[in-house]
N, CA, C and O of each residue as an XYZ file, in Angstrom:
768
protein
N     106.732    103.005     57.748
C     105.686    103.689     57.012
C     105.739    103.231     55.546
O     106.824    103.099     54.980
N     104.604    102.996     54.946
C     104.549    102.522     53.577
C     104.706    103.671     52.576
O     104.541    104.841     52.924
N     105.021    103.322     51.351
C     105.137    104.305     50.267
C     103.833    105.090     50.130
O     103.852    106.307     49.947
N     102.693    104.382     50.220
C     101.394    105.029     50.086
C     101.181    106.047     51.205
O     100.631    107.123     50.972
N     101.612    105.710     52.408
C     101.461    106.625     53.554
C     102.338    107.861     53.364
O     101.886    108.980     53.607
N     103.591    107.671     52.930
C     104.476    108.812     52.641
C     103.810    109.748     51.642
O     103.705    110.953     51.867
N     103.366    109.170     50.540
C     102.771    109.973     49.464
C     101.480    110.645     49.932
O     101.183    111.763     49.510
N     100.720    109.989     50.786
C      99.498    110.577     51.317
C      99.813    111.830     52.141
O      99.133    112.848     52.013
N     100.826    111.752     52.971
C     101.224    112.904     53.782
C     101.780    114.011     52.892
O     101.376    115.168     53.010
N     102.708    113.656     52.000
C     103.374    114.651     51.156
C     102.406    115.342     50.198
O     102.619    116.498     49.833
N     101.358    114.653     49.793
C     100.410    115.260     48.856
C      99.696    116.470     49.452
O      99.173    117.303     48.711
N      99.667    116.578     50.772
C      99.038    117.706     51.439
C     100.006    118.806     51.837
O      99.628    119.729     52.558
N     101.238    118.722     51.383
C     102.276    119.683     51.778
C     102.619    120.644     50.649
O     102.455    120.332     49.470
N     103.109    121.846     51.048
C     103.488    122.888     50.090
C     104.936    123.311     50.342
O     105.312    123.657     51.462
N     105.741    123.275     49.275
C     107.149    123.675     49.354
C     107.378    124.863     48.433
O     106.951    124.855     47.279
N     108.052    125.881     48.946
C     108.443    127.039     48.146
C     109.863    126.861     47.650
O     110.731    126.407     48.396
N     110.109    127.215     46.393
C     111.452    127.122     45.814
C     111.802    128.465     45.190
O     111.139    128.919     44.258
N     112.843    129.093     45.710
C     113.309    130.391     45.221
C     114.442    130.163     44.242
O     115.581    129.926     44.644
N     114.131    130.233     42.949
C     115.115    129.988     41.906
C     114.793    128.709     41.172
O     114.517    127.681     41.790
N     114.826    128.771     39.839
C     114.480    127.603     39.027
C     115.625    127.231     38.095
O     115.400    126.798     36.965
N     116.847    127.400     38.570
C     118.022    127.017     37.793
C     118.434    125.595     38.113
O     117.585    124.716     38.261
N     119.751    125.361     38.223
C     120.256    124.020     38.464
C     119.749    123.418     39.757
O     119.271    122.284     39.761
N     119.841    124.148     40.845
C     119.349    123.635     42.124
C     117.834    123.546     42.141
O     117.269    122.490     42.429
N     117.176    124.658     41.830
C     115.723    124.728     41.959
C     114.978    123.784     41.046
O     114.033    123.125     41.479
N     115.387    123.702     39.773
C     114.651    122.849     38.834
C     114.816    121.377     39.182
O     113.855    120.612     39.102
N     116.012    120.975     39.563
C     116.251    119.570     39.921
C     115.641    119.211     41.272
O     115.157    118.095     41.455
N     115.660    120.145     42.217
C     115.011    119.925     43.510
C     113.508    119.773     43.303
O     112.889    118.889     43.894
N     112.918    120.625     42.472
C     111.478    120.553     42.197
C     111.111    119.212     41.588
O     110.089    118.629     41.949
N     111.933    118.712     40.668
C     111.662    117.410     40.051
C     111.688    116.305     41.099
O     110.827    115.425     41.089
N     112.666    116.340     42.004
C     112.754    115.321     43.052
C     111.552    115.403     43.996
O     111.031    114.371     44.418
N     111.111    116.608     44.330
C     109.952    116.765     45.206
C     108.674    116.279     44.523
O     107.827    115.646     45.155
N     108.541    116.576     43.237
C     107.370    116.098     42.489
C     107.359    114.575     42.450
O     106.312    113.954     42.631
N     108.518    113.974     42.215
C     108.604    112.509     42.169
C     108.317    111.888     43.543
O     107.794    110.777     43.632
N     108.663    112.616     44.612
C     108.399    112.115     45.969
C     106.921    112.196     46.329
O     106.461    111.496     47.231
N     106.173    113.052     45.623
C     104.741    113.155     45.879
C     104.288    114.423     46.566
O     103.136    114.509     46.993
N     105.176    115.431     46.690
C     104.759    116.706     47.281
C     103.626    117.269     46.421
O     103.743    117.332     45.197
N     102.539    117.673     47.060
C     101.334    118.054     46.336
C     101.295    119.455     45.786
O     100.559    119.728     44.838
N     102.090    120.371     46.373
C     102.015    121.768     45.965
C     103.395    122.412     46.006
O     104.115    122.311     46.999
N     103.749    123.077     44.906
C     105.018    123.799     44.832
C     104.749    125.254     44.479
O     103.894    125.559     43.648
N     105.492    126.143     45.122
C     105.485    127.566     44.797
C     106.887    127.863     44.286
O     107.861    127.750     45.030
N     106.990    128.246     43.011
C     108.296    128.426     42.376
C     108.406    129.845     41.842
O     107.496    130.332     41.171
N     109.524    130.512     42.142
C     109.732    131.881     41.671
C     111.102    132.021     41.026
O     112.111    131.600     41.591
N     111.127    132.616     39.839
C     112.368    132.910     39.110
C     112.001    133.856     37.968
O     110.924    133.738     37.383
N     112.885    134.781     37.654
C     112.615    135.764     36.603
C     113.210    135.375     35.253
O     112.872    135.978     34.234
N     114.083    134.384     35.232
C     114.934    134.095     34.077
C     114.242    133.227     33.027
O     113.186    132.641     33.269
N     114.869    133.167     31.862
C     114.409    132.320     30.763
C     115.420    131.198     30.528
O     116.604    131.347     30.830
N     114.952    130.093     29.996
C     115.808    128.951     29.675
C     116.722    129.332     28.512
O     116.269    129.885     27.509
N     118.011    129.029     28.656
C     118.972    129.235     27.569
C     119.683    127.914     27.286
O     119.648    126.996     28.106
N     120.319    127.821     26.140
C     121.055    126.591     25.807
C     122.128    126.300     26.840
O     122.410    125.138     27.131
N     122.732    127.348     27.399
C     123.784    127.169     28.399
C     123.258    126.498     29.666
O     124.041    125.933     30.430
N     121.950    126.553     29.902
C     121.353    125.931     31.094
C     121.189    124.425     30.963
O     121.090    123.726     31.972
N     121.160    123.917     29.742
C     120.753    122.534     29.511
C     121.735    121.499     30.047
O     121.389    120.324     30.174
N     122.957    121.924     30.363
C     123.937    120.959     30.867
C     123.746    120.605     32.339
O     124.412    119.701     32.843
N     122.846    121.305     33.039
C     122.689    121.017     34.465
C     121.290    121.323     35.012
O     121.034    121.104     36.196
N     120.395    121.819     34.180
C     119.063    122.198     34.643
C     118.000    121.309     34.001
O     118.222    120.747     32.928
N     116.846    121.181     34.658
C     115.787    120.272     34.228
C     114.916    120.912     33.136
O     113.720    121.144     33.313
N     115.577    121.185     31.995
C     114.900    121.760     30.829
C     115.374    121.028     29.583
O     116.313    120.233     29.623
N     114.694    121.319     28.470
C     114.984    120.641     27.216
C     115.168    121.653     26.100
O     114.726    122.797     26.207
N     115.819    121.227     25.032
C     116.179    122.111     23.926
C     114.974    122.871     23.376
O     115.091    124.053     23.055
N     113.837    122.225     23.265
C     112.667    122.920     22.710
C     112.071    123.948     23.673
O     111.123    124.646     23.314
N     112.616    124.053     24.898
C     112.135    125.040     25.865
C     113.017    126.287     25.929
O     112.720    127.211     26.687
N     114.087    126.326     25.153
C     114.957    127.502     25.133
C     114.121    128.724     24.779
O     113.363    128.718     23.809
N     114.275    129.775     25.587
C     113.533    131.014     25.396
C     112.311    131.146     26.282
O     111.815    132.251     26.499
N     111.816    130.019     26.801
C     110.652    130.054     27.695
C     111.059    130.594     29.066
O     112.217    130.480     29.466
N     110.100    131.180     29.780
C     110.335    131.507     31.182
C     110.609    130.206     31.927
O     109.916    129.210     31.719
N     111.610    130.215     32.787
C     111.956    128.985     33.511
C     110.786    128.455     34.322
O     110.564    127.244     34.361
N     110.031    129.342     34.974
C     108.929    128.855     35.811
C     107.854    128.178     34.971
O     107.239    127.212     35.420
N     107.620    128.673     33.756
C     106.617    128.045     32.881
C     107.122    126.715     32.333
O     106.377    125.736     32.295
N     108.379    126.674     31.910
C     108.956    125.428     31.401
C     109.015    124.378     32.509
O     108.715    123.207     32.274
N     109.399    124.794     33.708
C     109.492    123.853     34.821
C     108.111    123.314     35.193
O     107.961    122.117     35.441
N     107.115    124.177     35.232
C     105.754    123.718     35.531
C     105.309    122.673     34.509
O     104.701    121.664     34.866
N     105.613    122.919     33.253
C     105.282    121.964     32.183
C     105.968    120.614     32.429
O     105.341    119.562     32.308
N     107.247    120.653     32.772
C     108.004    119.418     33.001
C     107.521    118.667     34.240
O     107.443    117.439     34.238
N     107.200    119.410     35.291
C     106.739    118.773     36.529
C     105.384    118.111     36.342
O     105.116    117.057     36.920
N     104.533    118.726     35.537
C     103.216    118.134     35.279
C     103.333    116.859     34.439
O     102.414    116.041     34.425
N     104.442    116.691     33.749
C     104.686    115.431     33.034
C     105.071    114.331     34.018
O     104.896    113.148     33.725
N     105.592    114.711     35.175
C     105.906    113.754     36.245
C     104.630    113.409     37.011
O     104.346    112.240     37.271
N     103.862    114.448     37.370
C     102.648    114.265     38.167
C     101.621    115.308     37.738
O     101.725    116.480     38.099
N     100.638    114.874     36.971
C      99.629    115.801     36.440
C      98.785    116.441     37.533
O      98.169    117.480     37.298
N      98.744    115.847     38.719
C      97.902    116.384     39.787
C      98.612    117.426     40.656
O      97.980    118.028     41.524
N      99.899    117.647     40.444
C     100.645    118.583     41.285
C     100.125    120.009     41.085
O      99.834    120.422     39.963
N     100.016    120.741     42.172
C      99.612    122.146     42.133
C     100.884    122.991     42.078
O     101.761    122.854     42.931
N     100.982    123.858     41.078
C     102.179    124.687     40.917
C     101.776    126.148     40.799
O     101.013    126.528     39.911
N     102.300    126.959     41.707
C     102.150    128.412     41.608
C     103.483    128.926     41.072
O     104.486    128.938     41.786
N     103.483    129.352     39.806
C     104.717    129.796     39.146
C     104.728    131.320     39.082
O     103.818    131.936     38.527
N     105.766    131.916     39.654
C     105.892    133.371     39.706
C     107.113    133.801     38.897
O     108.248    133.508     39.272
N     106.874    134.490     37.795
C     107.969    134.965     36.942
C     108.360    136.366     37.392
O     107.878    137.359     36.847
N     109.234    136.439     38.386
C     109.695    137.720     38.904
C     111.009    137.546     39.645
O     111.377    136.447     40.061
N     111.709    138.674     39.797
C     112.935    138.693     40.603
C     112.501    138.904     42.049
O     111.857    139.903     42.369
N     112.846    137.983     42.903
C     112.436    138.060     44.304
C     113.233    139.109     45.062
O     114.438    139.265     44.866
N     112.540    139.813     45.919
C     113.150    140.789     46.809
C     112.602    140.583     48.210
O     111.792    139.682     48.428
N     113.030    141.407     49.166
C     112.602    141.227     50.560
C     111.082    141.182     50.750
O     110.581    140.345     51.500
N     110.349    142.069     50.084
C     108.901    142.093     50.269
C     108.231    140.910     49.573
O     107.357    140.263     50.150
N     108.635    140.630     48.348
C     107.975    139.559     47.593
C     108.272    138.175     48.172
O     107.436    137.277     48.065
N     109.425    137.986     48.773
C     109.762    136.689     49.389
C     108.715    136.296     50.422
O     108.198    135.180     50.401
N     108.410    137.208     51.312
C     107.470    136.909     52.390
C     106.061    136.673     51.849
O     105.349    135.789     52.326
N     105.663    137.457     50.862
C     104.320    137.324     50.302
C     104.162    136.021     49.512
O     103.203    135.278     49.720
N     105.095    135.752     48.618
C     104.985    134.596     47.725
C     105.084    133.271     48.480
O     104.380    132.316     48.150
N     105.951    133.207     49.486
C     106.163    131.945     50.184
C     105.349    131.798     51.467
O     105.544    130.846     52.223
N     104.449    132.729     51.711
C     103.553    132.624     52.858
C     102.729    131.346     52.732
O     102.186    131.060     51.665
N     102.637    130.596     53.793
C     101.845    129.369     53.773
C     102.612    128.122     53.363
O     102.054    127.025     53.382
N     103.878    128.266     52.994
C     104.689    127.099     52.634
C     105.128    126.364     53.896
O     105.412    126.983     54.922
N     105.180    125.046     53.808
C     105.622    124.230     54.941
C     107.139    124.220     55.068
O     107.670    124.089     56.170
N     107.834    124.358     53.951
C     109.302    124.408     53.874
C     109.640    125.314     52.700
O     108.907    125.361     51.711
N     110.753    126.034     52.811
C     111.231    126.867     51.702
C     112.636    126.414     51.332
O     113.470    126.159     52.201
N     112.885    126.317     50.024
C     114.188    125.923     49.499
C     114.806    127.120     48.783
O     114.194    127.701     47.887
N     116.006    127.477     49.179
C     116.767    128.543     48.518
C     117.584    127.911     47.410
O     118.310    126.943     47.632
N     117.456    128.479     46.190
C     118.183    127.933     45.039
C     118.674    129.060     44.132
O     118.584    128.966     42.908
N     119.188    130.115     44.735
C     119.689    131.268     43.984
C     121.105    131.019     43.480
O     121.795    130.109     43.938
N     121.523    131.854     42.521
C     122.865    131.748     41.944
C     123.916    132.546     42.706
O     125.056    132.099     42.838
N     123.549    133.715     43.207
C     124.558    134.604     43.795
C     124.565    134.538     45.319
O     123.537    134.295     45.952
N     125.734    134.757     45.887
C     125.852    134.734     47.342
C     125.076    135.886     47.973
O     124.560    135.747     49.083
N     124.986    137.029     47.274
C     124.235    138.171     47.809
C     122.746    137.835     47.925
O     122.111    138.127     48.939
N     122.197    137.216     46.869
C     120.780    136.842     46.892
C     120.529    135.777     47.955
O     119.516    135.817     48.653
N     121.454    134.822     48.075
C     121.319    133.778     49.091
C     121.272    134.402     50.492
O     120.398    134.071     51.293
N     122.216    135.307     50.781
C     122.288    135.936     52.099
C     121.019    136.737     52.390
O     120.484    136.679     53.498
N     120.538    137.487     51.387
C     119.319    138.272     51.558
C     118.152    137.363     51.898
O     117.392    137.643     52.825
N     118.008    136.288     51.162
C     116.879    135.391     51.391
C     116.941    134.740     52.763
O     115.941    134.687     53.478
N     118.109    134.249     53.127
C     118.267    133.591     54.431
C     117.874    134.555     55.548
O     117.140    134.184     56.463
N     118.362    135.787     55.471
C     118.049    136.780     56.501
C     116.551    137.082     56.551
O     115.959    137.108     57.630
N     115.938    137.309     55.395
C     114.519    137.664     55.335
C     113.631    136.520     55.827
O     112.719    136.745     56.622
N     113.887    135.315     55.369
C     113.038    134.174     55.757
C     113.206    133.852     57.237
O     112.214    133.653     57.938
N     114.431    133.796     57.720
C     114.638    133.445     59.128
C     114.076    134.502     60.067
O     113.587    134.166     61.146
N     114.135    135.787     59.676
C     113.601    136.830     60.549
C     112.119    137.089     60.312
O     111.398    137.421     61.252
N     111.650    136.946     59.076
C     110.275    137.323     58.748
C     109.264    136.193     58.738
O     108.062    136.450     58.685
N     109.721    134.944     58.788
C     108.805    133.803     58.777
C     109.179    132.831     59.894
O     109.623    131.715     59.625
N     109.001    133.252     61.140
C     109.365    132.384     62.261
C     108.641    131.050     62.181
O     107.439    130.990     61.921
N     109.385    129.999     62.405
C     108.799    128.664     62.387
C     108.859    127.966     61.043
O     108.647    126.755     60.975
N     109.143    128.698     59.965
C     109.210    128.061     58.644
C     110.628    127.569     58.388
O     111.563    128.369     58.400
N     110.809    126.270     58.157
C     112.140    125.735     57.876
C     112.664    126.236     56.524
O     111.900    126.417     55.576
N     113.971    126.455     56.458
C     114.640    126.925     55.247
C     115.816    126.012     54.942
O     116.638    125.724     55.811
N     115.883    125.559     53.681
C     116.980    124.711     53.211
C     117.711    125.475     52.119
O     117.097    125.880     51.131
N     119.021    125.678     52.284
C     119.819    126.450     51.332
C     121.027    125.632     50.878
O     121.303    124.556     51.410
N     121.745    126.167     49.878
C     122.931    125.463     49.365
C     124.024    126.456     49.015
O     123.748    127.593     48.633
N     125.276    126.013     49.151
C     126.428    126.831     48.814
C     127.645    125.931     48.623
O     127.811    124.938     49.331
N     128.494    126.288     47.660
C     129.718    125.523     47.433
C     129.487    124.277     46.607
O     129.642    123.160     47.099
N     129.108    124.472     45.318
C     128.739    123.333     44.481
C     129.493    123.274     43.169
O     129.222    122.392     42.354
N     130.408    124.159     42.942
C     131.063    124.263     41.640
C     131.997    123.081     41.369
O     132.433    122.375     42.279
N     132.281    122.899     40.080
C     133.248    121.892     39.667
C     132.698    120.483     39.650
O     131.511    120.255     39.419
N     133.600    119.541     39.903
C     133.244    118.124     39.815
C     134.007    117.365     40.898
O     134.892    117.915     41.554
N     133.649    116.098     41.073
C     134.345    115.255     42.051
C     134.040    115.655     43.486
O     133.133    116.445     43.749
N     134.801    115.103     44.393
C     134.694    115.397     45.822
C     133.258    115.292     46.354
O     132.818    116.135     47.136
N     132.537    114.259     45.926
C     131.149    114.072     46.354
C     131.024    114.000     47.875
O     130.054    114.489     48.454
N     132.018    113.385     48.511
C     131.960    113.228     49.963
C     132.029    114.558     50.704
O     131.680    114.626     51.882
N     132.476    115.617     50.029
C     132.551    116.936     50.655
C     131.216    117.654     50.725
O     131.052    118.598     51.498
N     130.269    117.213     49.926
C     128.944    117.830     49.943
C     128.148    117.202     51.077
O     127.886    116.000     51.079
N     127.776    118.017     52.021
C     127.027    117.496     53.160
C     126.058    118.549     53.675
O     126.114    119.710     53.270
N     125.190    118.144     54.548
C     124.188    119.040     55.122
C     124.573    119.406     56.541
O     125.022    118.568     57.323
N     124.386    120.680     56.854
C     124.609    121.186     58.203
C     123.292    121.780     58.682
O     122.565    122.389     57.896
N     122.978    121.611     59.959
C     121.703    122.085     60.486
C     121.913    122.962     61.700
O     122.744    122.674     62.561
N     121.139    124.047     61.754
C     121.127    124.925     62.910
C     119.684    125.373     63.116
O     119.210    126.291     62.447
N     119.001    124.731     64.031
C     117.594    125.062     64.277
C     116.734    124.724     63.078
O     116.683    123.570     62.654
N     116.054    125.723     62.525
C     115.181    125.496     61.372
C     115.866    125.847     60.053
O     115.201    126.032     59.034
N     117.187    125.936     60.075
C     117.973    126.272     58.884
C     118.944    125.142     58.555
O     119.710    124.700     59.412
N     118.903    124.675     57.295
C     119.810    123.645     56.799
C     120.627    124.241     55.670
O     120.102    125.005     54.861
N     121.907    123.899     55.607
C     122.792    124.358     54.539
C     123.487    123.149     53.931
O     124.149    122.379     54.627
N     123.324    122.996     52.610
C     123.897    121.882     51.859
C     125.050    122.399     51.008
O     124.946    123.477     50.424
N     126.140    121.655     50.930
C     127.255    122.008     50.060
C     128.574    121.700     50.729
O     128.619    121.118     51.813
N     129.661    122.102     50.063
C     130.975    121.915     50.679
C     131.485    123.216     51.289
O     132.511    123.229     51.969
N     130.761    124.314     51.043
C     131.069    125.645     51.575
C     132.438    126.160     51.129
O     132.980    127.078     51.744
N     133.002    125.581     50.066
C     134.326    125.971     49.599
C     134.372    126.344     48.126
O     134.947    127.372     47.770
N     133.784    125.539     47.273
C     133.966    125.699     45.834
C     132.959    126.686     45.244
O     131.840    126.319     44.883
N     133.378    127.927     45.157
C     132.538    128.961     44.565
C     132.626    128.887     43.051
O     133.663    128.532     42.491
N     131.529    129.226     42.402
C     131.471    129.224     40.947
C     132.380    130.319     40.393
O     132.374    131.449     40.882
N     133.158    129.976     39.372
C     134.038    130.931     38.706
C     134.400    130.401     37.333
O     133.967    129.316     36.944
N     135.196    131.169     36.597
C     135.549    130.758     35.235
C     136.329    129.448     35.217
O     136.212    128.679     34.262
N     137.113    129.181     36.243
C     137.885    127.943     36.331
C     137.129    126.832     37.049
O     137.582    125.687     37.081
N     135.986    127.167     37.621
C     135.211    126.196     38.389
C     133.712    126.425     38.147
O     133.010    126.928     39.024
N     133.225    126.053     36.954
C     131.802    126.260     36.656
C     130.932    125.229     37.371
O     131.420    124.179     37.788
N     129.638    125.535     37.509
C     128.735    124.529     38.072
C     128.549    123.404     37.056
O     128.349    123.661     35.868
N     128.615    122.174     37.519
C     128.448    121.012     36.637
C     127.327    120.123     37.174
O     127.099    120.055     38.381
N     126.637    119.449     36.269
C     125.436    118.680     36.600
C     125.607    117.710     37.778
O     124.725    117.666     38.635
N     126.688    116.935     37.864
C     126.741    115.957     38.961
C     126.686    116.588     40.352
O     125.889    116.166     41.190
N     127.523    117.590     40.603
C     127.528    118.202     41.944
C     126.258    119.008     42.202
O     125.718    118.979     43.308
N     125.786    119.717     41.198
C     124.542    120.476     41.351
C     123.394    119.512     41.634
O     122.557    119.770     42.499
N     123.358    118.405     40.903
C     122.303    117.414     41.105
C     122.340    116.781     42.488
O     121.297    116.564     43.106
N     123.530    116.488     42.967
C     123.667    115.926     44.323
C     123.088    116.900     45.340
O     122.293    116.516     46.199
N     123.492    118.164     45.237
C     123.021    119.162     46.201
C     121.519    119.386     46.083
O     120.837    119.517     47.099
N     120.989    119.433     44.855
C     119.550    119.631     44.660
C     118.761    118.481     45.273
O     117.732    118.703     45.912
N     119.232    117.268     45.084
C     118.542    116.110     45.667
C     118.699    116.080     47.181
O     117.794    115.627     47.883
N     119.823    116.551     47.694
C     119.977    116.645     49.150
C     119.001    117.674     49.716
O     118.401    117.446     50.766
N     118.839    118.808     49.025
C     117.861    119.807     49.482
C     116.463    119.197     49.495
O     115.719    119.371     50.460
N     116.104    118.483     48.430
C     114.787    117.841     48.360
C     114.638    116.802     49.463
O     113.581    116.712     50.088
N     115.673    116.023     49.709
C     115.629    114.991     50.739
C     115.411    115.595     52.122
O     114.635    115.067     52.919
N     116.093    116.695     52.405
C     115.913    117.374     53.690
C     114.482    117.908     53.798
O     113.845    117.778     54.844
N     113.983    118.507     52.719
C     112.605    119.012     52.736
C     111.622    117.887     53.022
O     110.712    118.058     53.833
N     111.788    116.737     52.367
C     110.907    115.595     52.596
C     111.012    115.120     54.043
O     110.003    114.803     54.673
N     112.231    115.073     54.563
C     112.415    114.658     55.952
C     111.662    115.588     56.912
O     111.013    115.130     57.853
N     111.757    116.892     56.663
C     111.041    117.875     57.491
C     109.536    117.654     57.380
O     108.827    117.628     58.386
N     109.056    117.494     56.149
C     107.616    117.345     55.922
C     107.043    116.082     56.540
O     105.877    116.055     56.935
N     107.849    115.046     56.626
C     107.366    113.779     57.187
C     107.598    113.640     58.683
O     107.130    112.682     59.298
N     108.320    114.591     59.275
C     108.602    114.464     60.725
C     107.523    115.108     61.569
O     107.606    115.090     62.797
């Protein structure tokens, strides 16, 4: 299949991204660069200086809502991309409403509780919609440990071991690897 054919197919697809931090912002950038035509992005947070070491934001965007800053950055990649940006904290009811109609959903939350809630809600409430999630990305090195696991319409990316903590913060290289793996899986689903 040619590059033009890939982009033609992807331009008609919609991907939902829950969270616009390290995973979500970098995954969104990779999807925009791949040619995905429509993104639905939800996050309640604002860009801070502490985010700049691993998230797809810039110093002049500190203080902006992440979804607004990310939409601005993505449109610099592809001005034709359709972006539905939702500045809110996602919960069980809003997840189903906001991501209705998405061809694939990407989980990019920070906490294990939010991740578990989303996985349960999407898998039970949106039958047939593929979900790509991530866990175990803290620290640095051990790139070979980050891999994708699949079970039906659910994919999980990460090493499933390195939880974020004071001695093991999230760092750009591992977060970026996982974000691009999530995007790659989404593209694979969309093109299959």
